[in-house]
N, CA, C and O atoms as a MOPAC input file, in Angstrom:
PM7 MOZYME 1SCF
protein

 N    -26.30200 1   -23.84700 1   -12.67900 1
 C    -26.73600 1   -22.45900 1   -12.77100 1
 C    -25.53200 1   -21.58100 1   -13.08400 1
 O    -24.39100 1   -21.93700 1   -12.78900 1
 N    -25.79800 1   -20.45700 1   -13.67200 1
 C    -24.71200 1   -19.51300 1   -13.96000 1
 C    -24.14700 1   -18.87300 1   -12.69200 1
 O    -24.83600 1   -18.74100 1   -11.68000 1
 N    -22.90300 1   -18.48900 1   -12.77300 1
 C    -22.24500 1   -17.73200 1   -11.70500 1
 C    -22.22700 1   -16.25900 1   -12.08000 1
 O    -22.09100 1   -15.90200 1   -13.25000 1
 N    -22.36700 1   -15.41300 1   -11.07200 1
 C    -22.29900 1   -13.97000 1   -11.25000 1
 C    -21.42000 1   -13.36400 1   -10.16700 1
 O    -21.36400 1   -13.85900 1    -9.04100 1
 N    -20.74000 1   -12.29200 1   -10.52400 1
 C    -19.99900 1   -11.48100 1    -9.54600 1
 C    -20.70100 1   -10.14500 1    -9.51300 1
 O    -20.81300 1    -9.45900 1   -10.52900 1
 N    -21.17500 1    -9.77900 1    -8.32700 1
 C    -21.77300 1    -8.45200 1    -8.23800 1
 C    -20.81600 1    -7.50400 1    -7.53800 1
 O    -19.99000 1    -7.90900 1    -6.72100 1
 N    -20.94900 1    -6.24000 1    -7.87800 1
 C    -20.04000 1    -5.21100 1    -7.38400 1
 C    -20.85700 1    -4.11100 1    -6.71400 1
 O    -21.75500 1    -3.52000 1    -7.31300 1
 N    -20.52100 1    -3.86200 1    -5.47200 1
 C    -21.10200 1    -2.74300 1    -4.72300 1
 C    -20.03800 1    -1.64700 1    -4.71800 1
 O    -19.05300 1    -1.73700 1    -3.98500 1
 N    -20.23400 1    -0.62600 1    -5.52600 1
 C    -19.22700 1     0.41600 1    -5.73400 1
 C    -19.01900 1     1.32700 1    -4.52700 1
 O    -17.93000 1     1.87100 1    -4.34500 1
 N    -20.04400 1     1.49500 1    -3.70800 1
 C    -19.93400 1     2.41900 1    -2.58200 1
 C    -20.75200 1     1.87200 1    -1.41800 1
 O    -21.98100 1     1.95600 1    -1.41400 1
 N    -20.06100 1     1.31500 1    -0.43500 1
 C    -20.73800 1     0.85700 1     0.77300 1
 C    -21.25100 1     2.06500 1     1.55400 1
 O    -20.72100 1     3.16800 1     1.41600 1
 N    -22.27900 1     1.85700 1     2.37100 1
 C    -22.75500 1     2.96900 1     3.19700 1
 C    -21.63200 1     3.54200 1     4.06300 1
 O    -20.72800 1     2.81800 1     4.48000 1
 N    -21.69700 1     4.82100 1     4.32200 1
 C    -20.68500 1     5.50800 1     5.14000 1
 C    -20.46000 1     4.74900 1     6.44400 1
 O    -21.41000 1     4.43800 1     7.16300 1
 N    -19.20800 1     4.45700 1     6.74000 1
 C    -18.83500 1     3.78900 1     7.97800 1
 C    -18.95900 1     2.27800 1     7.95500 1
 O    -18.57400 1     1.62200 1     8.92300 1
 N    -19.48700 1     1.69900 1     6.87500 1
 C    -19.63000 1     0.24600 1     6.78600 1
 C    -18.27000 1    -0.39900 1     6.55900 1
 O    -17.43700 1     0.12600 1     5.82000 1
 N    -18.05800 1    -1.53400 1     7.19700 1
 C    -16.80200 1    -2.25400 1     7.06000 1
 C    -17.04300 1    -3.74500 1     6.92500 1
 O    -18.17500 1    -4.17000 1     6.69100 1
 N    -16.00500 1    -4.54000 1     7.06700 1
 C    -16.11700 1    -5.98500 1     6.90100 1
 C    -17.16700 1    -6.64600 1     7.79700 1
 O    -17.85700 1    -7.56400 1     7.35300 1
 N    -17.29900 1    -6.20300 1     9.03100 1
 C    -18.30100 1    -6.80300 1     9.92300 1
 C    -19.71700 1    -6.53900 1     9.41900 1
 O    -20.58900 1    -7.40000 1     9.53200 1
 N    -19.94400 1    -5.36400 1     8.86900 1
 C    -21.26600 1    -5.03100 1     8.31800 1
 C    -21.56900 1    -5.87500 1     7.08100 1
 O    -22.69500 1    -6.33600 1     6.89600 1
 N    -20.56900 1    -6.07200 1     6.24800 1
 C    -20.75800 1    -6.88900 1     5.05000 1
 C    -20.99800 1    -8.34300 1     5.45700 1
 O    -21.79000 1    -9.03700 1     4.82000 1
 N    -20.32900 1    -8.81000 1     6.50200 1
 C    -20.55600 1   -10.17000 1     7.00600 1
 C    -22.00900 1   -10.33800 1     7.45200 1
 O    -22.62300 1   -11.37000 1     7.18200 1
 N    -22.55200 1    -9.34400 1     8.12400 1
 C    -23.95800 1    -9.39900 1     8.55000 1
 C    -24.89900 1    -9.39100 1     7.35500 1
 O    -25.89700 1   -10.11100 1     7.34900 1
 N    -24.59600 1    -8.59500 1     6.35800 1
 C    -25.41400 1    -8.56200 1     5.14700 1
 C    -25.36200 1    -9.92800 1     4.44100 1
 O    -26.37400 1   -10.40900 1     3.93200 1
 N    -24.17400 1   -10.54000 1     4.41900 1
 C    -24.02700 1   -11.86000 1     3.80200 1
 C    -24.88000 1   -12.89000 1     4.54700 1
 O    -25.53200 1   -13.72300 1     3.91700 1
 N    -24.88000 1   -12.84000 1     5.86900 1
 C    -25.72600 1   -13.74800 1     6.65200 1
 C    -27.19600 1   -13.56800 1     6.29400 1
 O    -27.94000 1   -14.54500 1     6.20000 1
 N    -27.61200 1   -12.32600 1     6.09500 1
 C    -28.99700 1   -12.05500 1     5.69700 1
 C    -29.27600 1   -12.62500 1     4.30400 1
 O    -30.36400 1   -13.14300 1     4.05400 1
 N    -28.29500 1   -12.53200 1     3.39400 1
 C    -28.44600 1   -13.13600 1     2.06500 1
 C    -28.65700 1   -14.63900 1     2.19100 1
 O    -29.54100 1   -15.20200 1     1.54600 1
 N    -27.84700 1   -15.28600 1     3.01900 1
 C    -27.94100 1   -16.73500 1     3.19500 1
 C    -29.30400 1   -17.14100 1     3.73500 1
 O    -29.83900 1   -18.18400 1     3.36000 1
 N    -29.86100 1   -16.32400 1     4.60800 1
 C    -31.17400 1   -16.62100 1     5.18500 1
 C    -32.31100 1   -16.41000 1     4.18100 1
 O    -33.39700 1   -16.96200 1     4.35200 1
 N    -32.07000 1   -15.63100 1     3.15800 1
 C    -33.11000 1   -15.25100 1     2.18300 1
 C    -33.00800 1   -16.01600 1     0.87400 1
 O    -34.01800 1   -16.20000 1     0.19400 1
 N    -31.82400 1   -16.46200 1     0.50500 1
 C    -31.54500 1   -16.96700 1    -0.83600 1
 C    -32.40600 1   -18.15000 1    -1.28300 1
 O    -32.71700 1   -18.26100 1    -2.46900 1
 N    -32.78500 1   -19.00700 1    -0.39100 1
 C    -33.54000 1   -20.20300 1    -0.76600 1
 C    -34.85400 1   -19.89600 1    -1.46600 1
 O    -35.28000 1   -20.64400 1    -2.34600 1
 N    -35.48700 1   -18.82000 1    -1.08800 1
 C    -36.76800 1   -18.44200 1    -1.68800 1
 C    -36.62700 1   -18.06400 1    -3.15800 1
 O    -37.61700 1   -18.02700 1    -3.88900 1
 N    -35.40500 1   -17.78300 1    -3.59100 1
 C    -35.16000 1   -17.32800 1    -4.96100 1
 C    -34.33100 1   -18.31500 1    -5.78400 1
 O    -33.98600 1   -18.02700 1    -6.93000 1
 N    -34.01200 1   -19.47100 1    -5.21100 1
 C    -33.20200 1   -20.44100 1    -5.93200 1
 C    -31.78900 1   -19.96000 1    -6.18400 1
 O    -31.18700 1   -20.26800 1    -7.21300 1
 N    -31.26300 1   -19.19500 1    -5.22600 1
 C    -29.95100 1   -18.54300 1    -5.34400 1
 C    -29.03400 1   -19.08300 1    -4.25600 1
 O    -29.49700 1   -19.48600 1    -3.18900 1
 N    -27.73100 1   -19.09000 1    -4.52800 1
 C    -26.76300 1   -19.45100 1    -3.50100 1
 C    -25.61200 1   -18.44700 1    -3.52700 1
 O    -24.80400 1   -18.43900 1    -4.45600 1
 N    -25.54600 1   -17.60300 1    -2.50100 1
 C    -24.41000 1   -16.69000 1    -2.35600 1
 C    -23.23900 1   -17.50000 1    -1.82800 1
 O    -23.33800 1   -18.10700 1    -0.76200 1
 N    -22.13100 1   -17.51700 1    -2.55700 1
 C    -21.01500 1   -18.41300 1    -2.28100 1
 C    -19.88300 1   -17.78500 1    -1.48800 1
 O    -19.32700 1   -18.41500 1    -0.58900 1
 N    -19.54200 1   -16.55500 1    -1.81300 1
 C    -18.35600 1   -15.90700 1    -1.22900 1
 C    -18.50200 1   -14.41500 1    -1.39900 1
 O    -19.21600 1   -13.94500 1    -2.28500 1
 N    -17.82400 1   -13.67100 1    -0.54900 1
 C    -17.80300 1   -12.21100 1    -0.71600 1
 C    -16.42700 1   -11.69600 1    -0.33800 1
 O    -15.67300 1   -12.34900 1     0.38400 1
 N    -16.12200 1   -10.52800 1    -0.83300 1
 C    -14.86200 1    -9.85700 1    -0.54600 1
 C    -15.15400 1    -8.39400 1    -0.26300 1
 O    -16.10100 1    -7.82400 1    -0.80500 1
 N    -14.34300 1    -7.79300 1     0.58300 1
 C    -14.50200 1    -6.38200 1     0.93200 1
 C    -13.20000 1    -5.65400 1     0.63000 1
 O    -12.12300 1    -6.09900 1     1.02700 1
 N    -13.30400 1    -4.54600 1    -0.06800 1
 C    -12.19000 1    -3.62200 1    -0.28700 1
 C    -12.48100 1    -2.43400 1     0.62900 1
 O    -13.06900 1    -1.43600 1     0.21200 1
 N    -12.06100 1    -2.56500 1     1.87000 1
 C    -12.39600 1    -1.55900 1     2.87900 1
 C    -11.81600 1    -0.18900 1     2.54800 1
 O    -12.46300 1     0.83100 1     2.78200 1
 N    -10.61200 1    -0.15900 1     2.00900 1
 C     -9.95800 1     1.11300 1     1.70000 1
 C    -10.74100 1     1.92900 1     0.66800 1
 O    -10.73400 1     3.16000 1     0.70100 1
 N    -11.41300 1     1.23000 1    -0.24600 1
 C    -12.15900 1     1.91600 1    -1.30400 1
 C    -13.67400 1     1.83800 1    -1.12400 1
 O    -14.43000 1     2.31700 1    -1.97000 1
 N    -14.11600 1     1.23000 1    -0.01400 1
 C    -15.54700 1     1.16400 1     0.27400 1
 C    -16.34600 1     0.32600 1    -0.69700 1
 O    -17.48400 1     0.66600 1    -1.02300 1
 N    -15.75500 1    -0.78700 1    -1.17200 1
 C    -16.42400 1    -1.64100 1    -2.15200 1
 C    -16.59900 1    -3.04300 1    -1.59000 1
 O    -15.88200 1    -3.45700 1    -0.67900 1
 N    -17.55900 1    -3.76300 1    -2.14400 1
 C    -17.75100 1    -5.17500 1    -1.81800 1
 C    -18.08600 1    -5.92300 1    -3.10500 1
 O    -18.63000 1    -5.36000 1    -4.05500 1
 N    -17.74400 1    -7.21000 1    -3.10400 1
 C    -17.93600 1    -8.06600 1    -4.26400 1
 C    -18.54300 1    -9.38000 1    -3.77500 1
 O    -18.09900 1    -9.93600 1    -2.77000 1
 N    -19.55200 1    -9.87200 1    -4.48100 1
 C    -20.22500 1   -11.10000 1    -4.07800 1
 C    -20.26500 1   -12.07800 1    -5.24000 1
 O    -20.62700 1   -11.71300 1    -6.35900 1
 N    -19.89200 1   -13.32100 1    -4.96900 1
 C    -19.99600 1   -14.38600 1    -5.96000 1
 C    -21.28600 1   -15.14900 1    -5.67200 1
 O    -21.51800 1   -15.59600 1    -4.54900 1
 N    -22.11500 1   -15.29000 1    -6.69400 1
 C    -23.43300 1   -15.88200 1    -6.49700 1
 C    -23.77800 1   -16.84900 1    -7.62600 1
 O    -23.53100 1   -16.58000 1    -8.80100 1
 N    -24.34700 1   -17.96300 1    -7.23900 1
 C    -24.88000 1   -18.94500 1    -8.17500 1
 C    -26.37500 1   -18.66500 1    -8.24700 1
 O    -27.08600 1   -18.82700 1    -7.25600 1
 N    -26.85200 1   -18.24800 1    -9.41100 1
 C    -28.24600 1   -17.81400 1    -9.51800 1
 C    -28.79900 1   -18.15500 1   -10.89300 1
 O    -28.04500 1   -18.24600 1   -11.86200 1
 N    -30.11500 1   -18.34500 1   -10.98200 1
 C    -30.69500 1   -18.62400 1   -12.29200 1
 C    -30.56000 1   -17.45300 1   -13.26600 1
 O    -30.48400 1   -17.64700 1   -14.47900 1
 N    -30.53100 1   -16.22700 1   -12.71300 1
 C    -30.37100 1   -15.03200 1   -13.54000 1
 C    -30.02300 1   -13.85400 1   -12.62300 1
 O    -30.19100 1   -13.95300 1   -11.40800 1
 N    -29.54800 1   -12.75800 1   -13.18000 1
 C    -29.16700 1   -11.60900 1   -12.34400 1
 C    -30.32400 1   -11.06500 1   -11.50400 1
 O    -30.11400 1   -10.61900 1   -10.37600 1
 N    -31.53000 1   -11.09900 1   -12.04300 1
 C    -32.66600 1   -10.55700 1   -11.30000 1
 C    -32.90400 1   -11.30300 1    -9.99200 1
 O    -33.26300 1   -10.68800 1    -8.98800 1
 N    -32.71100 1   -12.61400 1    -9.99200 1
 C    -32.88700 1   -13.39500 1    -8.77000 1
 C    -31.83400 1   -13.00300 1    -7.73100 1
 O    -32.14700 1   -12.87400 1    -6.54800 1
 N    -30.59500 1   -12.81300 1    -8.17000 1
 C    -29.53500 1   -12.40000 1    -7.25000 1
 C    -29.83800 1   -11.02700 1    -6.65900 1
 O    -29.64700 1   -10.80100 1    -5.46400 1
 N    -30.30500 1   -10.12700 1    -7.49200 1
 C    -30.65400 1    -8.78000 1    -7.03500 1
 C    -31.80300 1    -8.83200 1    -6.03500 1
 O    -31.79300 1    -8.11300 1    -5.03600 1
 N    -32.78600 1    -9.67700 1    -6.30200 1
 C    -33.94900 1    -9.78300 1    -5.41400 1
 C    -33.54100 1   -10.22100 1    -4.01300 1
 O    -34.10100 1    -9.74200 1    -3.02700 1
 N    -32.57300 1   -11.12400 1    -3.91700 1
 C    -32.10300 1   -11.56800 1    -2.59600 1
 C    -31.50200 1   -10.39200 1    -1.83700 1
 O    -31.86600 1   -10.15600 1    -0.68500 1
 N    -30.59600 1    -9.65600 1    -2.45500 1
 C    -29.99800 1    -8.49300 1    -1.78400 1
 C    -31.06800 1    -7.48100 1    -1.37100 1
 O    -31.04100 1    -6.94900 1    -0.26100 1
 N    -32.00200 1    -7.23000 1    -2.27500 1
 C    -33.04300 1    -6.22700 1    -1.98600 1
 C    -33.85600 1    -6.63500 1    -0.76300 1
 O    -34.09700 1    -5.81900 1     0.12700 1
 N    -34.27800 1    -7.89300 1    -0.71700 1
 C    -35.09700 1    -8.35500 1     0.40700 1
 C    -34.27600 1    -8.50500 1     1.68700 1
 O    -34.74700 1    -8.15100 1     2.76800 1
 N    -33.05800 1    -9.02400 1     1.57300 1
 C    -32.26000 1    -9.33700 1     2.75800 1
 C    -31.79000 1    -8.09900 1     3.50300 1
 O    -31.81500 1    -8.07200 1     4.73300 1
 N    -31.35700 1    -7.05700 1     2.76500 1
 C    -30.78100 1    -5.89200 1     3.44100 1
 C    -30.89200 1    -4.59300 1     2.65600 1
 O    -30.54500 1    -3.53100 1     3.17300 1
 N    -31.36100 1    -4.65800 1     1.43200 1
 C    -31.56500 1    -3.43900 1     0.65100 1
 C    -30.33600 1    -2.90800 1    -0.05800 1
 O    -30.42800 1    -1.90300 1    -0.76200 1
 N    -29.19300 1    -3.54600 1     0.10300 1
 C    -27.95500 1    -3.07200 1    -0.53000 1
 C    -27.77100 1    -3.76200 1    -1.88200 1
 O    -27.02400 1    -4.73300 1    -2.00200 1
 N    -28.44900 1    -3.25400 1    -2.87400 1
 C    -28.40900 1    -3.83700 1    -4.21700 1
 C    -27.10000 1    -3.45300 1    -4.90200 1
 O    -26.64700 1    -2.31300 1    -4.80200 1
 N    -26.50800 1    -4.40300 1    -5.58900 1
 C    -25.23800 1    -4.17000 1    -6.28100 1
 C    -25.40000 1    -3.14000 1    -7.39700 1
 O    -26.46600 1    -3.01000 1    -8.00000 1
 N    -24.32600 1    -2.42000 1    -7.65200 1
 C    -24.30600 1    -1.44500 1    -8.74600 1
 C    -24.13200 1    -2.12200 1   -10.09800 1
 O    -24.64300 1    -1.65100 1   -11.11400 1
 N    -23.39800 1    -3.24000 1   -10.09600 1
 C    -23.14200 1    -3.98600 1   -11.32900 1
 C    -23.16400 1    -5.47300 1   -11.01600 1
 O    -22.84700 1    -5.89000 1    -9.90200 1
 N    -23.53700 1    -6.25500 1   -11.99700 1
 C    -23.48400 1    -7.70700 1   -11.86200 1
 C    -22.99400 1    -8.28300 1   -13.18900 1
 O    -23.52000 1    -7.96100 1   -14.25500 1
 N    -21.97500 1    -9.14200 1   -13.10200 1
 C    -21.33500 1    -9.68700 1   -14.29100 1
 C    -21.44200 1   -11.21700 1   -14.29800 1
 O    -21.24500 1   -11.84800 1   -13.26000 1
 N    -21.74700 1   -11.81300 1   -15.44100 1
 C    -21.64400 1   -13.26700 1   -15.53500 1
 C    -20.15900 1   -13.63000 1   -15.53200 1
 O    -19.35400 1   -12.97200 1   -16.19100 1
 N    -19.80200 1   -14.67100 1   -14.79200 1
 C    -18.40600 1   -15.09900 1   -14.71000 1
 C    -18.33200 1   -16.61400 1   -14.85700 1
 O    -19.31600 1   -17.32500 1   -14.65400 1
 N    -17.14800 1   -17.08600 1   -15.21400 1
 C    -16.87500 1   -18.50900 1   -15.31000 1
 C    -15.72100 1   -18.80900 1   -14.37400 1
 O    -14.71800 1   -18.09600 1   -14.35900 1
 N    -15.86900 1   -19.87200 1   -13.58900 1
 C    -14.82900 1   -20.24100 1   -12.64100 1
 C    -13.59600 1   -20.73200 1   -13.36400 1
 O    -13.68900 1   -21.54400 1   -14.28500 1
 N    -12.44800 1   -20.24500 1   -12.95300 1
 C    -11.18500 1   -20.70700 1   -13.52700 1
 C    -10.63300 1   -21.88700 1   -12.74100 1
 O    -11.18100 1   -22.27800 1   -11.71000 1
 N     -9.55600 1   -22.43700 1   -13.23800 1
 C     -8.95000 1   -23.57900 1   -12.55100 1
 C     -7.69200 1   -23.17100 1   -11.82200 1
 O     -7.04800 1   -24.00700 1   -11.18700 1

């Protein structure tokens, strides 16, 4: 399946790494229904951003997981290729 990196440009006010960790857990609990696998996430706390690496059949499936799991849909999603 293709890999995607999604970008959350503005986390909710006051949200930090612990909140993103909880959202990631919700993604993991939801992803199977969509044939998606959320692999890793990163938080830029200083700028209020988060980034998620996801293995998904298409961007819509990745978005559907976020929407159902916690409602925090990414602002952008990019197809990416893993480097060595």
